N, C-alpha and C positions, 0 to 999 in steps of 0.2 A: 621713803624712796622719792627721788625726783619725779615730777609728774609728766613730762612731755618728751623726754629724750626718746628717739626712735632708733631701734636696732635695724640696720639694713646695710647690705653690701652694695656698692656701686658696680654695675655690670661692666666688665672689661670687654673691649673690642678685640676679638680673636677670630680664628678661622670659623668656629661654630657660629658666631654672631653674624659674620658676613654671609655664610651659607643660609642662615635663617632669613635674613633680609632678602637674599636672592630668591628664595622660594616665595616669599610674600609678594615681591614685585612680579614674579612670573605668574602667580595666581591672578593678580590684578590685570595684567596684560591679557592673559588668555580669556578671562571672564568678560572683559570689556569688548574684545573682538567677537566673541560668540554672541553677545547681546547685540552688537552692531550689525552683524550678519543677519541675525533673525529679523531685526527691524527693516533692513534694506530689502530683503527678499520676501517679506511677509505677504505682499499683495501681487507678486509676479507669478505667472504660470511657469511650468517647467521649461517651455520653449523660450519665454521671455528671459528667464534666468540665464539659460545657456547663451543666448545672443548677447545679453548685457555683459556677461563675463568676457566673452570673446572680444567685444569692443572696448573692454577695459573701463567702462563707464562707472561701475560702482566702487572702484578702488578708493578714489578721493573721498567719496561719501562715507565709506566704511571707516577710513582713517579718521575723519572728523568725528563721526559718531563714537568711535573707539576712544578718542581723546576726551570727549564729554563724559562717557561712561567711566573712564579711568579716573577722571577728576572726582567724580561722585564717589566711586568705590574707595579711592585713596583717602578721601575725607572720612568716610565711614570707618575704614580700617585704622586710621590714625586715632580717631576718637576712641575706638575699641581698645587699642593698646594703651591709651591714656587712662581709661577707666579701669583696665585690668593690670595696671602697672605694678600693683603690690601682689599680684598672683604669682604662683610658681611658673617658671619659664615653660615647663611642659604644657601647662594649661593655656598659656598665652599663645604658644605655637599652634594650637588647634583652632583658635578663634578665627583666623583668616580663612582657612579652607571651609570651616563650618558656615561662615557667612557667605562665602562664594557659592557653595552648594545651595544654600537657602535662597539666595538671590536668583540663581539660574533656574531653579525649579519653579519659583514663583513667576519668573518672566515667561517660561515656556507655557505653564498652565494658563497664565493670563492672556497671552497672545492667542492661544488656541480657543479658549472659551469666549474671549472678547470678539474674535472674528466669526466664530461659528454660531454663537448663541446671542449674547448681548453684552455690551460693555459693562452693564451693572453686575454681571455675574462673575467678573474676574476675581480670583481669590488672592487679592493683594495682601490680605491679613496673614496669609500663610508665612511669608518671609519674616514679618515682625514677631509672630508667635514662636517660630523656630529659634530665632536669635534670642528673644527674651528668655526662652526656656533653657537653651543650651549655653548661652554666653552670659547675658546680663540684661535685666529689665530696662535699664537706662539706654543701653545700646539698642534694645528692641524698639523703643519709641523713636529714637533717632533714625533707625533703619526704616521704620514705617514712613516717616516724613520724606526721607531722601529717595527711597525706592518708589513711593507713590508719585513723586514729582517726575522721576525718571520715566516711569511707565506713561504718565500723562504726556510728556514730551514725545515719547516714541509713538504713541497712538495718534497724536496729531500729525506727526510726520508721515505715518502710514496711511491714515484715512482722511486727512485733511481737517480743516477748521469747521466744516459743517457739523461735525460731531462734538464741537467744543462744549455744548451744554451738557451732553451726556458724560463727557470726559470729566468735566468739573464736578458734576454731581457724584459720579463714581469715586472720584478722588477724595472729596470731602467725607463721603460715607465711609470709605475704607479707613481713613485716618481716625475718625471718631470711633468706629467699631474696634479698630486695633488697639487703641489706647485703653478702652474699657476692658477688652479681653486681657490685656497685659496686667491691668490692675487686679483682675480677679484671679490671676494665676496664683497669688499668695493665699487666696481664700479657698480654693478648690484643689485639694491634694489628690483626689481620685480622678481618673480620666472620665468616668461616667458623669460625675458631678460637674466637671468643667464643661463637658459637652452640653449639658442641660443649661448651665449658666450662659454659655456661648449662644445658644439658640434664643434665649431671652434677650441678649444683647442685639442679636440680629433682628428680632421683631421691633425693638425700640428704635434702632438706627434706620430701619426701612422707611421711617417717616421722612427722613431728610431728602432723598431723591423725589419723593412724592410732592413735597412742598416746593422744591426747586422747579419741577415740571409744571406744577400748578401756577407758579409765577410766570412761567414762559407762555403757557396756553392753558387757561382754566377749562376750556371746552374739550380738551383731549383726555376724557375720563379713562379710556382704555390705556393710553400711554402712561398716565399717572399711576394707575393701579399696577400695571406691569412693571414699572420701574421699582415700586416697592417690593413686589414679589421677587424680581430678579436680585434685588439688593439683599433680601433675606436669604435667598438661596446662595448668594456669594459667600455669606458668613458660614452657612452650613457646609458649602463646598470646602472652604478654608479649613474648617474644623475636621472634616472627613479626611482630607489629604494630610493634615497635621497629625492626626491620630495614627495614620498609616506610616508616614515618613519618620515621625519622632522616634519610635522604638528602633528603627533601622539606623538612624544617626546616633542614637545612644549606644548602640552595639558597635558600630563601626569606629566611632571616635572615642569610645569608652568614657563618656561624660555623664556626670550625675545630674539629674533633674529632680524637682520636687516629687514628680510622679515616680521616678525610679527609686528615689530614696525611701519613699513611703512603702514601696514594694519590698525593698531590701530590709526594712525595719521589722518585717514580719518574722516572728520566731519560727515560722514554718519553712524558712529558707533552708535548703539542704546543708549549707555550710554551718549554720547556727545549730541545726538539729544534730549534726555530727559533733559539733563542739560540746553540746550539752551531754551527749552520750560518752564521748571519749575523754573529755576533760571537764567534768562538772564544776569543779572548783574555779577553773578559769572562766567558765561560762557565767557563773554567778558574779565573779569579779568584773567581767565585761559589762554585765547589766548595770551594776552599780556605777561603774565609771561612765557608762552611757548617760545615766541620769545627771551625774555631776557635770559632765562635759556639756550637756544640753543647757543646764542652768548658767554655766560660765559663758558659753557662747552667746546666749541671750543677753547677758549682762553687758557685754562689750559690743553688741550689735552685729555679731557674726551669724552665719547660718546654723541655727540650733539643731535642726533636723540632721544636717550633714555631720555635725559634731557627735550627735548621739549614734548615728549609724556607723561612723568611723570607729567609735569606741566599741561597738558590738563586735566588729571584725578585727580589731587591732591585734589580738593575741591568738588568732586561729592557727598560727604556726606552732603553738605549744602542743597541738594534737600529736605531732610526730614523736615527741618524747615527754608526754604529759606527766609521767611519774617524777621527772626531775624538777618539777616546780612545786613549791611547798603547798600551794592551795589545793593540789590534787593528791597529796600524799596521805596515806592512812597508816601511820606508824613507821613504816620502813622508809628510810632515806637513802636512795642509791648513791648520793654524793659521798657517803661514808666509805664506799668501796672503790672509789676512783681517785686519781690524782687531781689537783686543782685545775690543771690545764684542760683535762677532759671535761670537768664540771663546767668551766666557763664556756667551753666550746658548745656544750649542750644548751646552756642558757642563752648565749647571744645568737645562736642559730635560729631562734624562733622568729626573729624579725625578717630574715631573708626567706625562710621557709614560708612564713605567712604571706609575704609579698608574692612569692611564686604561686602559691595556692590561689590568691585573689586574682592574679593575672590569668591563670588558667581558667578560672571560673568566669572571666570577663567582667569582674566587678569594676566599676568606674575607677579610673586612674587616681583620682584624688583620694579615694578611700584606701587603695593599695599603697599609695605614697605615704599616707599617715601611718600605716602599719610598719613601713620601712623606717620612718623617721621618728617614731614616738620615743625611742631611747637615745636618739642622736648619736653622739660619740662618747657617752658617759662610760666611766669604768665600772666594772663589777667588783667593788672594793673588797667584799668579803673573801672572795677567792684570790684576789691579788695579795691581800695580807696573809692569807693562809699559805699561799705558795712562797711568799717572802720568808715566812717562818721556817720553811723547810730547806732553804738554801741561803748561802752567804753571797751568792752572785746577785748583781743588779738585774732585775727583770724589766723587760720591755712593757711599759704600761699599755701600749696599743694592743698587745696580745690579749689583754684582759679587759678590753673596751669594746663596746658595740661598734659596728663598722660604719654607722651613719647612713645617709647624710643627716645633718642637723635639721630640725624642723624648718620648713620653708614657707609655711602658711600659719596664720593665727590659729586655725583649727588644729593643726599638728602640734603647735605649742601648747594649746589647751589640753590636748590629749596627753602630752608628756607630763604636764603638771598634775592633772587629775589621776592619771595612772599611778604616779609615785605617791601622791598624797593619800589616795584610797588605800593602798597597800600598807603604808605606814600607820594610818589611822586605825585600820583593822587590827594591826598587831598591838597597838598601844592604847586602844580605846579605854580599857579598864583603868589605865593610869592617868587618864585625862580627868581632872577634877574641877576644872573651871574653864570658862570661855577663853581666859588668858592662855591657858595651856594649849588649847586648840590653835589659837592664833599664832603662838610661838612655833608650834609644829609646822603649820602651813607656811608661815613666813620663811622659816629656815629651809624648807624643801624648795621653795621657789628661788630663794637667794642662792642656794647651792647650784641650781641649774644655771642661773644667770652668771655666777662666778666662773663656771666652767665654760662660759661662752656659748651656751646652747641656743641662745636666742639671737645670735648675730646675723643669721641668714633669713630671718622672717621679720615682717613689719610690725611686730608687737611692740607696744610702748610701756613705759613704767606705769602710766595711768591704767592701761589694760591689766597689768599685773596686780595693781592694787584692787581693781574691781574683782578680779578672779579670786584674790585672797579673801576679800570680804564675803564673796558668794560661798566659798568653801567653808569658811568659819561658821556661817549660818546653817549650811546644809548638812555638814557631816555629823554633828551631834544627834540630829533627829534621825538620821539613817541608821546609826548604831545604838540608838536609845541610851546614850551615855547618861549616867546620873551626875549631872553637873550641879554642884552646890551653889545655889544662888542666894547666899547669905548677904547680909548688909555689907560686909567687907568686900566681897566679890563685886557687888554692885558699884561700890565706891571706886574700886580699882578700874572697872570697865569704863566708868565715866571719865576718869583721868586719862585712860589710854585713848 
C-alpha cells in the first residue's frame, strides 16, 4: 500500500456551512459583549450604573472592550477549529459554544472572588480544565494563556495599576498550575484521583506568589503567607467548580471525556448489562472488538479508551432482534423462514436502532456516531446474492446495503475494520495455519472496505491502515489460540514477506 495518501473530502460551502459560521460569529459577539459589560460595571454601585447608562458614558468603553474580547475569542476559536479540523463536523460545531460557556463561567467566578476575597483566589484554571477535558488539551493550554491575559487586563482596568503585583503573581500562578493540571489529565482517569493530584499541584504552585511578594517586600510576612494560602485555595476552588460543572456540560453537549469514558467502560452500565443478558453472543463479540480497537487506536496515536468504549456499544442495536444474528443463535436460524428482503432489513436495522438507543441513554455523540457509521454503506452480500438467485430482475444494491454514513473519524474507521476482521477470524480461525494466512485475511478485509470507498470521508491514511493491519495480525492469533505452525518454511516465508 502507498504510505501517505490521505482520504478526506473537501467541505463545500452551502447553506448549512453559512448557518454554522453565523452561529459561531454570534457566539463570539454575545460573549464579548457580556464580558465587556461585566468589566465596565464591576466597581459601580446600582445608582452609578443607572446614571452612567443614562448619560451614555459606558457605550464607547463597552464597544472597545468588546472588540478586544472579540479579537481574543476569535483567535481562540480559530485555533480550535484548526486543531479539530480532522474531527467530525458535529463535534467541531460543539467546540465554540463549549469554550464560550467555559470562558463566561470562569470570568464570572473570577470577578466575584477577585473582588470579594482576594485576587489570588480567582479560579482561572477552571476555563482551561473544562476546555482541555471537553475539547482538546492543546486548546486548553492556549485558552489558559489567552484568558489569563484577558482577565489580567480586565482587572487592571477595573481596579487600577496599584494591584499590578498581585495581578501578575496571580496570572503566573494560574498559568503554571493550569498547564500542570492539563498534563495530569492523561494520568488520572478517576475524578477522585485527579482531585488529589490537583491539590498537590496547588500546594507546589502556591510557592510562586509567595516568592513574588517576598521580592516586593520581605518584611510583609502575613501578606506573603496569605498569598500562598489564597493561591492554593484558588486551585481547590477551580477543581471544585470543575467537578460540579463538568458532568453538566458532558450531559448537555453529549461529549466524551476520559472521566466519562472510564465510567462507560464499566460492565455495570445498564446498556451493557442488558446486552449481556439479551444478546450474549453479541456482548462477547463486542468485548473482543473492544480489545482489538484499543490496540489499533494506540498503534496510530488515536484515543484508545474511546475506541474501546465505542466498540463496547457499537452493536447494542442487535438487542431488538438478537436471534437474527449468528453469534446469538442456538441451532435455529430465523432467516430460513423469511425472504432475503426481510432478513437484510433485520440485519441493517441494528445500526439505526443502536444509534437511537445510545441517543436516548444520552451516551456521548461520538460513541453513538460510531455505532451508526461502523458498517458505512457496505452491502450485505449474502442476502443480496440469495435474493438475486430467486429472481431474474436486477435488484437495487442500495436496498441490500447499510444506510451509512461512512466512517467520519479514525476511531469509526478502526471500529469498521476490527468489527469485520473479528467476525471473519472467528469463523475461519481453525483454517488459519500460518501468520501469512492471517495477514492475507486481514489485508483483504481492509482492502475490500477501501475499494468500496468506505474511508473517503475520514482522515485515515494508508500508513494508518498498514499499522492497523500489523496490529491485528499480531493480536488475533493469540486471542483465538490458533495453532499456527511455525516451522522453518513458515519462518522463511515471513522473512521474505
